[in-house]
C-alpha positions as CSV (number, residue, x, y, z in Angstrom):
1,Q,-4.2,-7.5,18.7
2,V,-2.2,-5.5,16.2
3,Q,-4.3,-3.2,14.0
4,L,-3.4,-1.6,10.8
5,A,-5.0,1.7,9.9
6,E,-5.0,2.9,6.3
7,S,-5.8,6.3,4.9
8,G,-5.4,8.4,1.8
9,G,-7.9,6.8,-0.6
10,G,-10.6,8.6,-2.3
11,L,-11.9,9.8,-5.7
12,V,-9.2,11.3,-8.0
13,Q,-9.1,12.3,-11.6
14,A,-6.9,10.5,-14.1
15,G,-3.4,11.9,-14.1
16,G,-3.7,12.9,-10.5
17,S,-1.8,11.8,-7.4
18,L,-2.4,10.3,-4.0
19,R,-0.5,9.2,-1.0
20,L,-1.7,6.1,0.9
21,S,-0.6,5.7,4.5
22,C,-0.6,2.6,6.8
23,T,0.1,2.9,10.5
24,A,0.4,-0.1,12.9
25,S,-0.8,0.1,16.4
26,G,2.2,-2.0,17.6
27,S,5.9,-2.0,17.0
28,I,6.1,-4.7,14.4
29,F,8.0,-3.1,11.6
30,D,11.4,-4.5,12.6
31,N,12.3,-7.7,10.6
32,A,9.1,-7.4,8.7
33,Y,8.0,-7.7,5.1
34,M,5.6,-4.9,4.2
35,G,3.6,-4.3,1.1
36,W,0.7,-2.7,-0.6
37,Y,-1.9,-4.9,-2.3
38,R,-4.9,-4.0,-4.4
39,Q,-8.0,-5.7,-5.5
40,P,-9.9,-4.2,-8.5
41,P,-13.6,-4.9,-8.7
42,G,-14.3,-8.5,-9.7
43,K,-10.6,-9.4,-9.8
44,Q,-8.1,-11.1,-7.6
45,R,-5.9,-9.3,-5.1
46,E,-2.4,-8.4,-6.5
47,L,0.8,-7.1,-5.1
48,V,1.5,-3.5,-6.0
49,A,4.7,-2.7,-4.1
50,S,6.7,-4.1,-1.2
51,I,9.7,-3.2,0.9
52,T,11.8,-5.3,3.2
53,T,13.6,-4.4,6.4
54,A,16.8,-4.5,4.3
55,G,15.4,-1.8,2.0
56,T,14.8,-4.0,-1.0
57,I,11.9,-2.6,-3.0
58,Y,9.6,-4.2,-5.6
59,Y,7.0,-2.6,-7.9
60,T,4.7,-4.4,-10.2
61,D,5.2,-3.4,-13.8
62,S,1.9,-1.5,-14.0
63,V,3.0,1.0,-11.4
64,K,6.7,1.0,-11.9
65,G,8.1,4.5,-12.6
66,R,5.1,6.3,-11.1
67,S,5.0,5.0,-7.5
68,T,7.2,5.2,-4.5
69,I,6.9,3.0,-1.5
70,S,8.5,4.1,1.8
71,R,8.5,3.4,5.5
72,D,9.1,5.1,8.8
73,T,10.0,2.4,11.3
74,A,10.0,4.8,14.2
75,K,6.4,5.7,13.5
76,N,5.4,2.2,12.5
77,A,4.2,3.6,9.2
78,M,4.3,2.7,5.5
79,Y,3.4,4.9,2.5
80,L,2.7,4.6,-1.1
81,Q,2.9,7.7,-3.2
82,M,1.4,7.4,-6.7
83,H,1.1,9.9,-9.6
84,S,-0.2,9.8,-13.1
85,L,-3.1,7.7,-11.9
86,K,-5.0,5.7,-14.4
87,P,-8.6,4.3,-14.3
88,E,-6.9,0.9,-14.1
89,D,-5.6,1.8,-10.7
90,T,-9.2,1.8,-9.3
91,A,-9.3,-0.8,-6.6
92,D,-9.4,-1.4,-2.9
93,Y,-5.9,-1.0,-1.5
94,Y,-4.7,-3.0,1.4
95,C,-1.7,-2.7,3.7
96,Y,0.0,-6.0,4.5
97,I,2.7,-6.8,7.1
98,Q,4.3,-10.1,7.9
99,A,6.4,-10.2,11.0
100,Y,7.6,-13.1,13.1
101,G,5.4,-15.6,11.4
102,R,2.2,-13.5,11.8
103,S,0.3,-11.8,9.0
104,Y,-1.6,-8.6,9.3
105,W,-4.0,-7.0,6.9
106,G,-5.5,-3.5,7.0
107,Q,-9.2,-3.0,6.4
108,G,-8.6,-1.5,3.0
109,T,-9.0,2.0,1.5
110,Q,-10.8,2.6,-1.7
111,V,-9.2,4.4,-4.6
112,T,-11.4,5.4,-7.6
113,V,-9.8,7.0,-10.6
114,S,-12.2,8.7,-13.0
115,S,-11.5,9.6,-16.6
C-alpha cells in the first residue's frame, strides 16, 4: 500500500511563508500527475497547483504569482512553496498523486493563516 506523508502545515501570520512537503513511500512519481488540493472549512476541495511528468505546471488564480510547485522524482517528493499568505489560504492541504490508473491521497496537513 502506497502511503503519502505530508508536512509543513501549521499556524502562520498573514504575509508569511510556508513550504509543504509530500513524500511517497513507493516509487510512483514516474508517469504521474501530482497536485496539491485544499479544502477550506465548510467548502469543497479545490485544486491549488499541479505538475505533470512532462513538467507542465498549473496554478489556480488565487495563488498564482506567490506559489511554486516542484518535485524531486528521485526522492518521491513534491513541494509547494507559498509566500504572502492570506487568511483565505486557511485550509486543509492534501497531496494527490495519480499514477497508472490509481489515485493516492495524503492524510492532509492543516494550514491556518491569522490576521
